[in-house]
C-alpha positions as CSV (number, residue, x, y, z in Angstrom):
1,M,41.3,-35.2,48.2
2,T,38.1,-33.8,46.9
3,I,37.9,-30.0,46.7
4,S,34.6,-28.3,46.1
5,K,34.5,-25.6,43.5
6,K,32.9,-23.0,45.7
7,T,32.6,-22.1,49.3
8,P,29.5,-23.5,51.1
9,G,27.1,-20.7,51.8
10,S,26.6,-21.8,55.4
11,W,30.3,-21.4,56.2
12,S,31.1,-18.7,58.7
13,P,34.5,-17.6,60.0
14,P,35.2,-18.7,63.6
15,H,37.0,-15.5,64.6
16,C,38.9,-12.6,63.2
17,P,42.4,-13.7,62.0
18,N,43.9,-10.4,62.9
19,P,46.0,-10.9,66.1
20,N,45.5,-7.2,67.0
21,C,41.7,-7.4,66.8
22,I,39.6,-7.6,70.0
23,H,37.7,-10.5,68.4
24,H,40.8,-12.6,67.5
25,N,40.9,-15.0,70.4
26,D,37.5,-14.4,72.0
27,P,34.8,-13.8,69.4
28,D,31.4,-13.2,70.9
29,E,27.9,-12.2,69.7
30,T,29.0,-8.6,69.2
31,W,31.5,-9.6,66.5
32,R,30.3,-8.5,63.1
33,Y,31.7,-9.2,59.6
34,K,30.4,-9.0,56.1
35,R,31.0,-10.7,52.8
36,I,32.9,-8.6,50.3
37,G,33.0,-10.7,47.1
38,T,35.0,-13.6,45.9
39,F,38.2,-14.4,44.0
40,R,39.4,-17.4,42.0
41,R,42.3,-19.4,43.3
42,H,44.9,-20.1,40.5
43,S,45.8,-23.6,41.5
44,D,42.3,-25.1,40.9
45,Q,40.1,-22.2,39.9
46,R,38.0,-22.6,43.0
47,R,36.0,-19.5,44.0
48,I,37.0,-18.2,47.4
49,Q,34.7,-16.1,49.6
50,R,36.2,-12.9,51.1
51,F,35.1,-11.2,54.3
52,L,35.7,-7.9,56.2
53,C,35.9,-7.6,59.9
54,K,33.8,-4.6,60.9
55,A,35.8,-4.1,64.1
56,C,39.3,-3.8,62.8
57,K,38.5,-3.4,59.0
58,R,40.9,-6.3,58.1
59,S,39.8,-8.4,55.1
60,F,40.3,-12.1,55.0
61,S,38.9,-15.2,53.2
62,T,37.8,-18.7,53.8
63,Q,41.3,-19.7,52.7
64,T,42.8,-17.8,55.6
65,F,41.5,-20.6,57.9
66,S,42.6,-23.5,55.6
67,T,45.5,-25.8,56.3
68,T,46.6,-25.1,52.7
69,Y,46.8,-21.3,53.2
70,W,49.4,-19.7,50.9
71,Q,50.3,-23.0,49.3
72,K,50.8,-23.2,45.5
73,L,50.3,-27.0,45.6
74,P,47.5,-27.7,48.1
75,D,46.9,-31.3,46.9
76,I,50.3,-32.5,48.1
77,D,49.5,-32.6,51.8
78,S,47.0,-35.4,51.5
79,L,49.5,-37.5,49.4
80,L,52.4,-36.9,51.9
81,I,50.8,-38.5,55.0
82,T,51.1,-42.1,54.0
83,K,54.5,-41.6,52.3
84,V,56.0,-40.0,55.4
85,A,54.4,-42.5,57.8
86,G,55.8,-45.2,55.5
87,G,59.3,-44.0,55.9
88,M,60.0,-42.6,52.5
89,A,62.8,-40.1,52.2
90,D,62.1,-36.5,51.1
91,R,64.0,-36.9,47.8
92,Q,62.2,-40.2,47.1
93,I,58.8,-38.5,47.7
94,A,59.9,-35.6,45.5
95,R,60.6,-37.9,42.6
96,D,57.3,-39.7,43.1
97,L,55.3,-36.4,43.2
98,D,57.5,-34.7,40.6
99,V,58.2,-31.7,42.8
100,A,61.4,-30.2,44.3
101,P,62.8,-31.8,47.6
102,S,62.6,-28.5,49.3
103,T,58.8,-28.4,48.5
104,V,58.4,-31.7,50.3
105,T,60.5,-30.6,53.3
106,R,58.4,-27.4,53.7
107,H,55.1,-29.3,53.4
108,I,56.2,-31.9,56.0
109,A,57.2,-29.2,58.4
110,R,53.9,-27.5,58.0
111,L,52.0,-30.7,58.5
112,A,54.0,-31.3,61.7
113,R,53.0,-27.9,63.1
114,H,49.4,-28.7,62.4
115,C,49.8,-32.1,64.1
116,M,51.3,-30.4,67.2
117,L,48.4,-28.0,67.4
118,F,45.9,-30.9,67.0
119,H,47.7,-32.8,69.8
120,Q,47.6,-29.8,72.1
121,N,43.9,-29.3,71.5
122,V,43.2,-33.0,72.2
123,M,45.3,-33.1,75.3
124,Q,43.4,-30.2,76.8
125,N,40.2,-32.3,77.2
126,C,41.7,-35.7,77.7
127,P,41.2,-37.5,81.0
128,P,44.3,-38.7,82.9
129,P,45.5,-42.0,81.3
130,A,45.0,-45.2,83.4
131,E,48.3,-46.8,82.3
132,V,51.3,-45.3,80.5
133,V,54.0,-47.2,78.6
134,V,57.3,-45.4,78.2
135,D,60.1,-46.4,75.7
136,G,63.1,-44.6,74.3
137,F,65.5,-44.6,71.4
138,E,68.5,-42.6,70.2
139,S,69.0,-40.9,66.9
140,F,70.5,-37.7,65.6
141,E,69.5,-34.3,64.2
142,W,71.3,-32.6,61.3
143,S,74.4,-34.8,61.7
144,Q,76.0,-37.3,64.1
145,Y,77.5,-34.4,66.0
146,F,74.0,-33.8,67.4
147,P,72.7,-37.0,68.9
148,I,69.4,-37.0,70.7
149,H,67.4,-39.4,72.9
150,H,63.6,-39.7,72.5
151,H,61.4,-40.9,75.3
152,V,57.8,-41.6,74.2
153,A,54.9,-41.9,76.6
154,V,52.0,-43.9,75.2
155,E,48.6,-44.7,76.7
156,K,48.4,-48.5,76.9
157,D,44.8,-49.0,75.9
158,S,44.6,-46.6,73.0
159,D,48.2,-46.4,71.8
160,F,47.8,-42.6,71.9
161,F,51.1,-40.7,72.1
162,I,50.7,-38.6,75.2
163,Y,54.1,-36.9,75.4
164,F,57.7,-37.2,74.2
165,T,61.1,-35.7,75.0
166,D,63.9,-34.6,72.7
167,S,67.0,-34.8,74.9
168,E,70.3,-33.5,73.5
169,L,73.3,-35.8,73.9
170,R,77.0,-35.4,73.5
171,R,78.5,-37.3,70.6
172,K,80.2,-40.4,72.0
173,G,81.9,-43.6,70.9
174,R,85.0,-44.0,68.8
175,M,86.1,-40.8,66.9
176,T,89.0,-39.7,64.9
177,D,91.2,-36.7,66.0
178,F,89.5,-34.6,63.3
179,Q,86.0,-35.6,64.7
180,K,87.1,-34.7,68.2
181,K,88.3,-31.3,67.1
182,R,85.1,-30.8,65.1
183,R,83.0,-31.7,68.2
184,K,84.9,-29.2,70.3
185,V,84.3,-26.4,67.8
186,L,80.6,-27.1,67.6
187,E,80.3,-27.2,71.4
188,E,82.1,-23.8,71.7
189,I,79.4,-22.4,69.3
190,F,76.3,-24.2,70.5
191,G,77.2,-25.2,74.0
192,R,77.8,-28.6,75.5
193,P,74.6,-30.7,76.0
194,D,73.5,-31.1,79.6
195,P,74.8,-34.5,80.9
196,K,71.5,-34.9,82.9
197,A,69.2,-34.0,79.9
198,I,67.6,-37.5,79.8
199,E,66.9,-37.5,83.5
200,K,65.5,-34.0,83.5
201,D,63.3,-34.6,80.5
202,M,62.0,-37.9,81.9
203,T,61.1,-36.1,85.1
204,E,59.2,-33.6,83.1
């Protein structure tokens, strides 16, 4: 990933990042801001431009709108994409990048949130698909006491993932007495999964 050493002079903030500002979600011609100097980022010594919203007096920078905001290792994200898509485990990726496994887990979770936002923005302007292919598979989250069923809806012509479900299931199959007791305890804490979860999610 190539990172420029300074912020382009033509860059302008799309809106005020302060959620309490009147120009946060709906900036218009009346929104005014000014440049208030720069600072150097420690990770790569890049000079970052700072701004001040004249409406709410909140300061921010170009980095506020970056996908690497508040990250100490911003270069990792571009290296994670192919490794995660290739099925590498978090610890294996951590050894390859010489970072802690927890760092990899946090970056993957952050990338996932960005992907969800991107998908939501794309779907807002997408025309209705002509043909949809649906398939499903079962896996588990956290442990085998929390099985799930995924249904994935894909547009036939483009292979674009339109929608998916994450249906909670009850652990089934052969279990020892200890496993049955453990399942009962977990269900008392978290509740028993809806037996019609797959049907309801597929309807949705």
